PyMOL Python script that loads the backbone (N, CA, C, O; Angstrom):
from pymol import cmd

cmd.read_pdbstr("""\
ATOM      1  N   UNK A   1     -15.744  43.169 -43.332  1.00  0.00           N
ATOM      2  CA  UNK A   1     -14.625  42.146 -43.551  1.00  0.00           C
ATOM      3  C   UNK A   1     -14.528  41.306 -42.829  1.00  0.00           C
ATOM      4  O   UNK A   1     -13.503  41.114 -42.174  1.00  0.00           O
ATOM      5  N   UNK A   2     -15.592  40.570 -42.761  1.00  0.00           N
ATOM      6  CA  UNK A   2     -15.732  39.450 -41.924  1.00  0.00           C
ATOM      7  C   UNK A   2     -15.118  38.021 -42.068  1.00  0.00           C
ATOM      8  O   UNK A   2     -15.228  37.049 -41.321  1.00  0.00           O
ATOM      9  N   UNK A   3     -14.214  38.224 -43.634  1.00  0.00           N
ATOM     10  CA  UNK A   3     -13.528  36.894 -43.976  1.00  0.00           C
ATOM     11  C   UNK A   3     -11.931  37.331 -43.815  1.00  0.00           C
ATOM     12  O   UNK A   3     -10.995  36.702 -44.309  1.00  0.00           O
ATOM     13  N   UNK A   4     -11.828  38.448 -43.081  1.00  0.00           N
ATOM     14  CA  UNK A   4     -10.668  38.996 -43.356  1.00  0.00           C
ATOM     15  C   UNK A   4      -9.422  37.776 -42.498  1.00  0.00           C
ATOM     16  O   UNK A   4      -9.550  37.330 -41.358  1.00  0.00           O
ATOM     17  N   UNK A   5      -8.306  37.485 -43.456  1.00  0.00           N
ATOM     18  CA  UNK A   5      -7.438  36.640 -42.915  1.00  0.00           C
ATOM     19  C   UNK A   5      -5.808  37.232 -42.668  1.00  0.00           C
ATOM     20  O   UNK A   5      -4.949  36.764 -41.921  1.00  0.00           O
ATOM     21  N   UNK A   6      -5.747  38.143 -43.361  1.00  0.00           N
ATOM     22  CA  UNK A   6      -4.421  38.474 -43.305  1.00  0.00           C
ATOM     23  C   UNK A   6      -4.053  39.995 -43.970  1.00  0.00           C
ATOM     24  O   UNK A   6      -4.638  40.336 -44.998  1.00  0.00           O
ATOM     25  N   UNK A   7      -3.412  40.572 -43.560  1.00  0.00           N
ATOM     26  CA  UNK A   7      -2.778  42.396 -43.968  1.00  0.00           C
ATOM     27  C   UNK A   7      -1.352  42.000 -44.272  1.00  0.00           C
ATOM     28  O   UNK A   7      -0.553  41.426 -43.533  1.00  0.00           O
ATOM     29  N   UNK A   8      -1.227  42.344 -45.276  1.00  0.00           N
ATOM     30  CA  UNK A   8       0.091  42.247 -46.311  1.00  0.00           C
ATOM     31  C   UNK A   8       0.879  43.573 -46.479  1.00  0.00           C
ATOM     32  O   UNK A   8       0.199  44.346 -47.153  1.00  0.00           O
ATOM     33  N   UNK A   9       2.042  44.108 -46.118  1.00  0.00           N
ATOM     34  CA  UNK A   9       2.677  44.975 -46.931  1.00  0.00           C
ATOM     35  C   UNK A   9       3.904  44.544 -47.465  1.00  0.00           C
ATOM     36  O   UNK A   9       4.953  44.329 -46.857  1.00  0.00           O
ATOM     37  N   UNK A  10       3.644  44.435 -48.754  1.00  0.00           N
ATOM     38  CA  UNK A  10       5.090  44.026 -49.518  1.00  0.00           C
ATOM     39  C   UNK A  10       5.895  45.042 -49.650  1.00  0.00           C
ATOM     40  O   UNK A  10       5.536  46.214 -49.758  1.00  0.00           O
ATOM     41  N   UNK A  11       7.231  44.555 -49.647  1.00  0.00           N
ATOM     42  CA  UNK A  11       8.396  45.421 -49.709  1.00  0.00           C
ATOM     43  C   UNK A  11       8.902  45.424 -51.300  1.00  0.00           C
ATOM     44  O   UNK A  11       9.647  46.333 -51.666  1.00  0.00           O
ATOM     45  N   UNK A  12       8.574  44.615 -52.032  1.00  0.00           N
ATOM     46  CA  UNK A  12       8.847  44.802 -53.475  1.00  0.00           C
ATOM     47  C   UNK A  12       7.661  44.782 -54.451  1.00  0.00           C
ATOM     48  O   UNK A  12       6.642  44.171 -54.126  1.00  0.00           O
ATOM     49  N   UNK A  13       7.739  45.395 -55.587  1.00  0.00           N
ATOM     50  CA  UNK A  13       6.815  45.080 -56.614  1.00  0.00           C
ATOM     51  C   UNK A  13       6.334  43.578 -56.969  1.00  0.00           C
ATOM     52  O   UNK A  13       5.219  43.212 -57.343  1.00  0.00           O
ATOM     53  N   UNK A  14       7.589  42.758 -56.727  1.00  0.00           N
ATOM     54  CA  UNK A  14       7.338  41.067 -57.430  1.00  0.00           C
ATOM     55  C   UNK A  14       6.654  40.674 -56.293  1.00  0.00           C
ATOM     56  O   UNK A  14       5.700  39.943 -56.559  1.00  0.00           O
ATOM     57  N   UNK A  15       6.822  40.920 -55.056  1.00  0.00           N
ATOM     58  CA  UNK A  15       6.126  40.422 -53.755  1.00  0.00           C
ATOM     59  C   UNK A  15       4.516  40.888 -54.044  1.00  0.00           C
ATOM     60  O   UNK A  15       3.574  40.095 -54.061  1.00  0.00           O
ATOM     61  N   UNK A  16       4.428  42.160 -54.236  1.00  0.00           N
ATOM     62  CA  UNK A  16       2.914  42.508 -54.509  1.00  0.00           C
ATOM     63  C   UNK A  16       2.084  41.898 -55.628  1.00  0.00           C
ATOM     64  O   UNK A  16       0.857  41.839 -55.696  1.00  0.00           O
ATOM     65  N   UNK A  17       2.990  41.458 -56.493  1.00  0.00           N
ATOM     66  CA  UNK A  17       2.273  40.783 -57.584  1.00  0.00           C
ATOM     67  C   UNK A  17       2.154  39.404 -57.295  1.00  0.00           C
ATOM     68  O   UNK A  17       1.314  38.786 -57.949  1.00  0.00           O
ATOM     69  N   UNK A  18       2.809  38.801 -56.461  1.00  0.00           N
ATOM     70  CA  UNK A  18       2.575  37.308 -56.077  1.00  0.00           C
ATOM     71  C   UNK A  18       1.443  37.330 -55.084  1.00  0.00           C
ATOM     72  O   UNK A  18       0.563  36.471 -55.151  1.00  0.00           O
ATOM     73  N   UNK A  19       1.424  38.310 -54.128  1.00  0.00           N
ATOM     74  CA  UNK A  19       0.376  38.166 -53.249  1.00  0.00           C
ATOM     75  C   UNK A  19      -1.026  38.565 -53.983  1.00  0.00           C
ATOM     76  O   UNK A  19      -2.090  38.024 -53.682  1.00  0.00           O
ATOM     77  N   UNK A  20      -0.918  39.436 -54.846  1.00  0.00           N
ATOM     78  CA  UNK A  20      -2.142  39.488 -55.881  1.00  0.00           C
ATOM     79  C   UNK A  20      -2.586  38.557 -56.670  1.00  0.00           C
ATOM     80  O   UNK A  20      -3.732  38.742 -57.078  1.00  0.00           O
ATOM     81  N   UNK A  21      -2.009  37.539 -57.049  1.00  0.00           N
ATOM     82  CA  UNK A  21      -2.438  36.620 -58.031  1.00  0.00           C
ATOM     83  C   UNK A  21      -2.299  35.378 -57.419  1.00  0.00           C
ATOM     84  O   UNK A  21      -2.076  34.400 -58.131  1.00  0.00           O
ATOM     85  N   UNK A  22      -2.425  35.225 -55.852  1.00  0.00           N
ATOM     86  CA  UNK A  22      -2.679  33.974 -55.306  1.00  0.00           C
ATOM     87  C   UNK A  22      -4.094  33.459 -55.487  1.00  0.00           C
ATOM     88  O   UNK A  22      -5.127  34.035 -55.145  1.00  0.00           O
ATOM     89  N   UNK A  23      -3.967  32.252 -56.096  1.00  0.00           N
ATOM     90  CA  UNK A  23      -5.249  31.293 -56.429  1.00  0.00           C
ATOM     91  C   UNK A  23      -6.123  31.322 -55.407  1.00  0.00           C
ATOM     92  O   UNK A  23      -5.758  31.061 -54.261  1.00  0.00           O
ATOM     93  N   UNK A  24      -7.374  31.644 -55.713  1.00  0.00           N
ATOM     94  CA  UNK A  24      -8.425  31.459 -54.512  1.00  0.00           C
ATOM     95  C   UNK A  24      -8.382  32.203 -53.466  1.00  0.00           C
ATOM     96  O   UNK A  24      -9.042  31.778 -52.518  1.00  0.00           O
ATOM     97  N   UNK A  25      -7.665  33.460 -53.270  1.00  0.00           N
ATOM     98  CA  UNK A  25      -7.740  34.330 -52.241  1.00  0.00           C
ATOM     99  C   UNK A  25      -8.017  35.715 -52.749  1.00  0.00           C
ATOM    100  O   UNK A  25      -7.206  36.363 -53.412  1.00  0.00           O
ATOM    101  N   UNK A  26      -9.403  36.198 -52.342  1.00  0.00           N
ATOM    102  CA  UNK A  26      -9.884  37.497 -52.649  1.00  0.00           C
ATOM    103  C   UNK A  26      -9.475  38.506 -51.820  1.00  0.00           C
ATOM    104  O   UNK A  26      -9.851  38.694 -50.663  1.00  0.00           O
ATOM    105  N   UNK A  27      -8.392  39.395 -52.698  1.00  0.00           N
ATOM    106  CA  UNK A  27      -7.662  40.391 -51.880  1.00  0.00           C
ATOM    107  C   UNK A  27      -8.356  41.944 -52.521  1.00  0.00           C
ATOM    108  O   UNK A  27      -8.984  42.138 -53.562  1.00  0.00           O
ATOM    109  N   UNK A  28      -7.916  42.967 -51.351  1.00  0.00           N
ATOM    110  CA  UNK A  28      -8.515  44.219 -51.830  1.00  0.00           C
ATOM    111  C   UNK A  28      -7.123  44.875 -51.761  1.00  0.00           C
ATOM    112  O   UNK A  28      -6.284  44.274 -51.090  1.00  0.00           O
ATOM    113  N   UNK A  29      -6.738  46.101 -52.401  1.00  0.00           N
ATOM    114  CA  UNK A  29      -5.460  46.772 -52.628  1.00  0.00           C
ATOM    115  C   UNK A  29      -5.758  48.073 -51.720  1.00  0.00           C
ATOM    116  O   UNK A  29      -6.772  48.756 -51.860  1.00  0.00           O
ATOM    117  N   UNK A  30      -4.856  48.301 -50.875  1.00  0.00           N
ATOM    118  CA  UNK A  30      -4.918  49.615 -50.147  1.00  0.00           C
ATOM    119  C   UNK A  30      -3.680  50.372 -50.452  1.00  0.00           C
ATOM    120  O   UNK A  30      -2.611  49.810 -50.216  1.00  0.00           O
ATOM    121  N   UNK A  31      -3.678  51.703 -50.998  1.00  0.00           N
ATOM    122  CA  UNK A  31      -2.663  52.478 -51.450  1.00  0.00           C
ATOM    123  C   UNK A  31      -3.386  53.907 -51.424  1.00  0.00           C
ATOM    124  O   UNK A  31      -4.531  54.297 -51.653  1.00  0.00           O
ATOM    125  N   UNK A  32      -2.048  54.570 -50.994  1.00  0.00           N
ATOM    126  CA  UNK A  32      -2.435  56.375 -51.032  1.00  0.00           C
ATOM    127  C   UNK A  32      -3.318  56.600 -50.197  1.00  0.00           C
ATOM    128  O   UNK A  32      -3.238  56.403 -48.985  1.00  0.00           O
ATOM    129  N   UNK A  33      -4.625  57.224 -51.067  1.00  0.00           N
ATOM    130  CA  UNK A  33      -5.845  57.790 -50.357  1.00  0.00           C
ATOM    131  C   UNK A  33      -6.953  56.795 -50.318  1.00  0.00           C
ATOM    132  O   UNK A  33      -8.077  57.196 -50.016  1.00  0.00           O
ATOM    133  N   UNK A  34      -6.759  55.569 -50.587  1.00  0.00           N
ATOM    134  CA  UNK A  34      -7.850  54.609 -50.782  1.00  0.00           C
ATOM    135  C   UNK A  34      -7.902  54.211 -49.424  1.00  0.00           C
ATOM    136  O   UNK A  34      -6.977  54.054 -48.626  1.00  0.00           O
ATOM    137  N   UNK A  35      -9.471  54.031 -49.241  1.00  0.00           N
ATOM    138  CA  UNK A  35     -10.278  53.794 -47.978  1.00  0.00           C
ATOM    139  C   UNK A  35     -10.731  52.662 -48.358  1.00  0.00           C
ATOM    140  O   UNK A  35     -11.059  52.433 -49.522  1.00  0.00           O
ATOM    141  N   UNK A  36     -10.814  51.662 -47.224  1.00  0.00           N
ATOM    142  CA  UNK A  36     -11.442  50.531 -47.454  1.00  0.00           C
ATOM    143  C   UNK A  36     -12.519  50.692 -46.621  1.00  0.00           C
ATOM    144  O   UNK A  36     -12.410  51.189 -45.500  1.00  0.00           O
ATOM    145  N   UNK A  37     -13.893  50.177 -47.248  1.00  0.00           N
ATOM    146  CA  UNK A  37     -15.070  50.451 -46.623  1.00  0.00           C
ATOM    147  C   UNK A  37     -15.580  48.888 -46.087  1.00  0.00           C
ATOM    148  O   UNK A  37     -15.697  47.952 -46.879  1.00  0.00           O
ATOM    149  N   UNK A  38     -15.815  48.786 -44.858  1.00  0.00           N
ATOM    150  CA  UNK A  38     -15.929  47.256 -44.427  1.00  0.00           C
ATOM    151  C   UNK A  38     -17.180  46.821 -45.018  1.00  0.00           C
ATOM    152  O   UNK A  38     -17.131  45.646 -45.383  1.00  0.00           O
ATOM    153  N   UNK A  39     -18.488  47.513 -45.262  1.00  0.00           N
ATOM    154  CA  UNK A  39     -19.477  47.128 -45.634  1.00  0.00           C
ATOM    155  C   UNK A  39     -19.398  46.713 -47.143  1.00  0.00           C
ATOM    156  O   UNK A  39     -20.272  45.943 -47.542  1.00  0.00           O
ATOM    157  N   UNK A  40     -18.526  47.106 -47.944  1.00  0.00           N
ATOM    158  CA  UNK A  40     -18.316  46.787 -49.440  1.00  0.00           C
ATOM    159  C   UNK A  40     -17.674  45.508 -49.667  1.00  0.00           C
ATOM    160  O   UNK A  40     -17.791  44.916 -50.740  1.00  0.00           O
ATOM    161  N   UNK A  41     -16.883  44.987 -48.526  1.00  0.00           N
ATOM    162  CA  UNK A  41     -15.722  44.209 -48.411  1.00  0.00           C
ATOM    163  C   UNK A  41     -15.964  42.792 -47.749  1.00  0.00           C
ATOM    164  O   UNK A  41     -15.078  42.049 -47.325  1.00  0.00           O
ATOM    165  N   UNK A  42     -17.389  42.544 -47.738  1.00  0.00           N
ATOM    166  CA  UNK A  42     -17.375  41.306 -46.840  1.00  0.00           C
ATOM    167  C   UNK A  42     -16.716  40.130 -47.492  1.00  0.00           C
ATOM    168  O   UNK A  42     -16.543  39.176 -46.734  1.00  0.00           O
ATOM    169  N   UNK A  43     -16.300  39.981 -48.755  1.00  0.00           N
ATOM    170  CA  UNK A  43     -15.923  38.808 -49.284  1.00  0.00           C
ATOM    171  C   UNK A  43     -14.179  38.748 -49.246  1.00  0.00           C
ATOM    172  O   UNK A  43     -13.442  37.797 -49.507  1.00  0.00           O
ATOM    173  N   UNK A  44     -13.828  40.186 -48.803  1.00  0.00           N
ATOM    174  CA  UNK A  44     -12.213  40.096 -48.897  1.00  0.00           C
ATOM    175  C   UNK A  44     -11.644  39.182 -47.786  1.00  0.00           C
ATOM    176  O   UNK A  44     -12.117  39.226 -46.650  1.00  0.00           O
ATOM    177  N   UNK A  45     -10.577  38.312 -48.132  1.00  0.00           N
ATOM    178  CA  UNK A  45      -9.699  37.814 -47.222  1.00  0.00           C
ATOM    179  C   UNK A  45      -8.680  38.230 -46.987  1.00  0.00           C
ATOM    180  O   UNK A  45      -8.204  37.845 -45.919  1.00  0.00           O
ATOM    181  N   UNK A  46      -7.925  39.103 -47.743  1.00  0.00           N
ATOM    182  CA  UNK A  46      -6.788  39.699 -47.701  1.00  0.00           C
ATOM    183  C   UNK A  46      -6.501  41.066 -47.938  1.00  0.00           C
ATOM    184  O   UNK A  46      -6.802  41.426 -49.076  1.00  0.00           O
ATOM    185  N   UNK A  47      -6.022  41.914 -47.224  1.00  0.00           N
ATOM    186  CA  UNK A  47      -5.572  43.547 -47.573  1.00  0.00           C
ATOM    187  C   UNK A  47      -4.198  43.380 -47.898  1.00  0.00           C
ATOM    188  O   UNK A  47      -3.358  42.837 -47.181  1.00  0.00           O
ATOM    189  N   UNK A  48      -4.002  43.931 -49.137  1.00  0.00           N
ATOM    190  CA  UNK A  48      -2.352  44.139 -49.494  1.00  0.00           C
ATOM    191  C   UNK A  48      -2.203  45.671 -49.676  1.00  0.00           C
ATOM    192  O   UNK A  48      -2.714  46.283 -50.614  1.00  0.00           O
ATOM    193  N   UNK A  49      -1.516  46.191 -48.771  1.00  0.00           N
ATOM    194  CA  UNK A  49      -1.158  47.728 -48.703  1.00  0.00           C
ATOM    195  C   UNK A  49       0.319  47.995 -49.466  1.00  0.00           C
ATOM    196  O   UNK A  49       1.385  47.418 -49.249  1.00  0.00           O
ATOM    197  N   UNK A  50       0.052  48.961 -50.339  1.00  0.00           N
ATOM    198  CA  UNK A  50       1.214  49.151 -51.285  1.00  0.00           C
ATOM    199  C   UNK A  50       1.831  50.171 -51.008  1.00  0.00           C
ATOM    200  O   UNK A  50       2.674  50.643 -51.772  1.00  0.00           O
ATOM    201  N   UNK A  51       1.506  50.715 -49.817  1.00  0.00           N
ATOM    202  CA  UNK A  51       2.001  52.135 -49.241  1.00  0.00           C
ATOM    203  C   UNK A  51       3.756  51.917 -49.185  1.00  0.00           C
ATOM    204  O   UNK A  51       4.378  52.915 -49.546  1.00  0.00           O
ATOM    205  N   UNK A  52       4.455  50.914 -48.839  1.00  0.00           N
ATOM    206  CA  UNK A  52       5.746  50.781 -48.666  1.00  0.00           C
ATOM    207  C   UNK A  52       6.196  50.629 -49.859  1.00  0.00           C
ATOM    208  O   UNK A  52       7.384  50.374 -49.661  1.00  0.00           O
ATOM    209  N   UNK A  53       5.993  50.616 -51.168  1.00  0.00           N
ATOM    210  CA  UNK A  53       6.267  50.334 -52.637  1.00  0.00           C
ATOM    211  C   UNK A  53       6.881  51.680 -52.800  1.00  0.00           C
ATOM    212  O   UNK A  53       6.453  52.724 -52.308  1.00  0.00           O
ATOM    213  N   UNK A  54       8.216  51.495 -53.749  1.00  0.00           N
ATOM    214  CA  UNK A  54       8.562  52.743 -54.221  1.00  0.00           C
ATOM    215  C   UNK A  54       7.840  53.169 -55.770  1.00  0.00           C
ATOM    216  O   UNK A  54       8.245  53.077 -56.928  1.00  0.00           O
ATOM    217  N   UNK A  55       6.490  53.705 -55.108  1.00  0.00           N
ATOM    218  CA  UNK A  55       5.620  54.037 -56.552  1.00  0.00           C
ATOM    219  C   UNK A  55       5.388  55.401 -56.770  1.00  0.00           C
ATOM    220  O   UNK A  55       4.824  55.833 -57.775  1.00  0.00           O
ATOM    221  N   UNK A  56       5.923  56.271 -55.606  1.00  0.00           N
ATOM    222  CA  UNK A  56       5.711  57.873 -55.719  1.00  0.00           C
ATOM    223  C   UNK A  56       6.808  58.695 -56.378  1.00  0.00           C
ATOM    224  O   UNK A  56       7.406  59.480 -55.642  1.00  0.00           O
ATOM    225  N   UNK A  57       7.095  58.642 -57.428  1.00  0.00           N
ATOM    226  CA  UNK A  57       7.894  59.411 -58.466  1.00  0.00           C
ATOM    227  C   UNK A  57       7.371  60.051 -59.755  1.00  0.00           C
ATOM    228  O   UNK A  57       6.359  59.637 -60.321  1.00  0.00           O
ATOM    229  N   UNK A  58       8.041  60.988 -60.153  1.00  0.00           N
ATOM    230  CA  UNK A  58       7.839  61.379 -61.382  1.00  0.00           C
ATOM    231  C   UNK A  58       9.385  61.728 -61.947  1.00  0.00           C
ATOM    232  O   UNK A  58      10.249  62.417 -61.405  1.00  0.00           O
ATOM    233  N   UNK A  59       9.428  61.003 -63.236  1.00  0.00           N
ATOM    234  CA  UNK A  59      10.949  61.007 -63.809  1.00  0.00           C
ATOM    235  C   UNK A  59      10.597  61.171 -65.323  1.00  0.00           C
ATOM    236  O   UNK A  59       9.511  60.855 -65.808  1.00  0.00           O
ATOM    237  N   UNK A  60      11.715  61.738 -66.050  1.00  0.00           N
ATOM    238  CA  UNK A  60      11.830  61.962 -67.385  1.00  0.00           C
ATOM    239  C   UNK A  60      12.745  61.060 -68.098  1.00  0.00           C
ATOM    240  O   UNK A  60      13.901  61.062 -67.674  1.00  0.00           O
ATOM    241  N   UNK A  61      12.513  60.391 -68.961  1.00  0.00           N
ATOM    242  CA  UNK A  61      13.628  59.796 -69.561  1.00  0.00           C
ATOM    243  C   UNK A  61      13.570  59.835 -71.194  1.00  0.00           C
ATOM    244  O   UNK A  61      12.689  60.493 -71.748  1.00  0.00           O
ATOM    245  N   UNK A  62      14.501  59.135 -71.914  1.00  0.00           N
ATOM    246  CA  UNK A  62      14.312  59.344 -73.236  1.00  0.00           C
ATOM    247  C   UNK A  62      12.822  58.681 -74.158  1.00  0.00           C
ATOM    248  O   UNK A  62      12.548  58.769 -75.355  1.00  0.00           O
ATOM    249  N   UNK A  63      12.161  58.098 -73.150  1.00  0.00           N
ATOM    250  CA  UNK A  63      10.674  57.545 -73.660  1.00  0.00           C
ATOM    251  C   UNK A  63       9.714  58.467 -73.286  1.00  0.00           C
ATOM    252  O   UNK A  63       8.568  58.307 -73.709  1.00  0.00           O
ATOM    253  N   UNK A  64      10.025  59.577 -72.437  1.00  0.00           N
ATOM    254  CA  UNK A  64       8.992  60.385 -72.053  1.00  0.00           C
ATOM    255  C   UNK A  64       8.990  60.425 -70.822  1.00  0.00           C
ATOM    256  O   UNK A  64       9.956  59.961 -70.215  1.00  0.00           O
ATOM    257  N   UNK A  65       7.829  61.029 -70.088  1.00  0.00           N
ATOM    258  CA  UNK A  65       7.504  61.313 -68.950  1.00  0.00           C
ATOM    259  C   UNK A  65       6.971  60.067 -68.040  1.00  0.00           C
ATOM    260  O   UNK A  65       6.073  59.365 -68.506  1.00  0.00           O
ATOM    261  N   UNK A  66       7.406  59.835 -66.995  1.00  0.00           N
ATOM    262  CA  UNK A  66       6.782  58.396 -65.984  1.00  0.00           C
ATOM    263  C   UNK A  66       6.584  59.087 -64.956  1.00  0.00           C
ATOM    264  O   UNK A  66       7.382  59.766 -64.310  1.00  0.00           O
ATOM    265  N   UNK A  67       5.256  58.864 -64.777  1.00  0.00           N
ATOM    266  CA  UNK A  67       4.746  58.818 -63.188  1.00  0.00           C
ATOM    267  C   UNK A  67       4.128  57.790 -62.794  1.00  0.00           C
ATOM    268  O   UNK A  67       3.336  57.014 -63.329  1.00  0.00           O
ATOM    269  N   UNK A  68       4.870  57.934 -61.168  1.00  0.00           N
ATOM    270  CA  UNK A  68       4.437  56.370 -60.650  1.00  0.00           C
ATOM    271  C   UNK A  68       3.065  56.217 -60.153  1.00  0.00           C
ATOM    272  O   UNK A  68       2.403  57.237 -59.960  1.00  0.00           O
ATOM    273  N   UNK A  69       2.526  54.972 -59.907  1.00  0.00           N
ATOM    274  CA  UNK A  69       1.074  55.037 -59.424  1.00  0.00           C
ATOM    275  C   UNK A  69       0.833  55.449 -58.068  1.00  0.00           C
ATOM    276  O   UNK A  69      -0.349  55.436 -57.726  1.00  0.00           O
ATOM    277  N   UNK A  70       1.637  55.793 -57.265  1.00  0.00           N
ATOM    278  CA  UNK A  70       1.550  56.433 -55.947  1.00  0.00           C
ATOM    279  C   UNK A  70       1.771  58.002 -56.382  1.00  0.00           C
ATOM    280  O   UNK A  70       1.431  58.808 -55.516  1.00  0.00           O
ATOM    281  N   UNK A  71       2.132  58.377 -57.223  1.00  0.00           N
ATOM    282  CA  UNK A  71       2.510  60.053 -57.612  1.00  0.00           C
ATOM    283  C   UNK A  71       1.028  60.804 -57.531  1.00  0.00           C
ATOM    284  O   UNK A  71      -0.109  60.411 -57.791  1.00  0.00           O
ATOM    285  N   UNK A  72       1.502  61.916 -57.108  1.00  0.00           N
ATOM    286  CA  UNK A  72       0.489  62.784 -56.736  1.00  0.00           C
ATOM    287  C   UNK A  72       0.592  64.451 -56.882  1.00  0.00           C
ATOM    288  O   UNK A  72       1.686  64.940 -56.602  1.00  0.00           O
ATOM    289  N   UNK A  73      -0.228  65.139 -57.205  1.00  0.00           N
ATOM    290  CA  UNK A  73       0.031  66.699 -57.491  1.00  0.00           C
ATOM    291  C   UNK A  73       0.973  67.247 -56.651  1.00  0.00           C
ATOM    292  O   UNK A  73       1.857  67.988 -57.081  1.00  0.00           O
ATOM    293  N   UNK A  74       0.841  66.895 -55.278  1.00  0.00           N
ATOM    294  CA  UNK A  74       1.582  67.643 -54.084  1.00  0.00           C
ATOM    295  C   UNK A  74       3.217  67.622 -54.564  1.00  0.00           C
ATOM    296  O   UNK A  74       3.949  68.580 -54.317  1.00  0.00           O
ATOM    297  N   UNK A  75       3.601  66.646 -55.142  1.00  0.00           N
ATOM    298  CA  UNK A  75       5.172  66.647 -55.344  1.00  0.00           C
ATOM    299  C   UNK A  75       5.498  66.808 -56.896  1.00  0.00           C
ATOM    300  O   UNK A  75       6.691  66.695 -57.176  1.00  0.00           O
ATOM    301  N   UNK A  76       4.553  67.072 -58.020  1.00  0.00           N
ATOM    302  CA  UNK A  76       4.818  67.257 -59.161  1.00  0.00           C
ATOM    303  C   UNK A  76       5.594  68.539 -59.480  1.00  0.00           C
ATOM    304  O   UNK A  76       6.440  68.629 -60.370  1.00  0.00           O
ATOM    305  N   UNK A  77       5.198  69.557 -58.625  1.00  0.00           N
ATOM    306  CA  UNK A  77       5.799  70.812 -58.736  1.00  0.00           C
ATOM    307  C   UNK A  77       7.216  70.888 -58.202  1.00  0.00           C
ATOM    308  O   UNK A  77       8.048  71.689 -58.627  1.00  0.00           O
ATOM    309  N   UNK A  78       7.437  69.987 -57.228  1.00  0.00           N
ATOM    310  CA  UNK A  78       8.846  69.954 -56.731  1.00  0.00           C
ATOM    311  C   UNK A  78       9.479  68.713 -57.399  1.00  0.00           C
ATOM    312  O   UNK A  78      10.254  68.050 -56.709  1.00  0.00           O
ATOM    313  N   UNK A  79       9.253  68.364 -58.551  1.00  0.00           N
ATOM    314  CA  UNK A  79      10.207  67.322 -59.178  1.00  0.00           C
ATOM    315  C   UNK A  79      11.194  67.809 -60.305  1.00  0.00           C
ATOM    316  O   UNK A  79      12.037  67.145 -60.908  1.00  0.00           O
ATOM    317  N   UNK A  80      10.833  69.308 -60.448  1.00  0.00           N
ATOM    318  CA  UNK A  80      11.810  69.927 -60.941  1.00  0.00           C
ATOM    319  C   UNK A  80      11.614  69.564 -62.873  1.00  0.00           C
ATOM    320  O   UNK A  80      12.397  69.813 -63.790  1.00  0.00           O
ATOM    321  N   UNK A  81      10.382  68.970 -62.890  1.00  0.00           N
ATOM    322  CA  UNK A  81      10.039  68.602 -64.492  1.00  0.00           C
ATOM    323  C   UNK A  81       8.925  69.358 -64.899  1.00  0.00           C
ATOM    324  O   UNK A  81       8.751  69.512 -66.108  1.00  0.00           O
ATOM    325  N   UNK A  82       8.172  69.835 -64.126  1.00  0.00           N
ATOM    326  CA  UNK A  82       6.788  70.699 -64.251  1.00  0.00           C
ATOM    327  C   UNK A  82       7.323  72.175 -64.385  1.00  0.00           C
ATOM    328  O   UNK A  82       6.531  73.111 -64.501  1.00  0.00           O
TER     329      UNK A  82
END
""", "prot")
cmd.dss("prot")
cmd.show_as("cartoon", "prot")
cmd.util.cbc("prot")
cmd.orient("prot")
């Protein structure tokens, strides 16, 4: 990560999308169990940490079951839906 210029931890999904779509900025996403291997990210300029976003959920509604992007099997049993 020789070219790393910034580390971002967005507070909203909208902010994360804005950061991810910046023109001319090569970004890597850090979330959940993701590890960043420095040797494979030589061209990355920005790390965007999604760990603070409300993406860890399991919900049921009229359209079906919704599992957030950070959902995992550890809390699926405690959701009351499984």
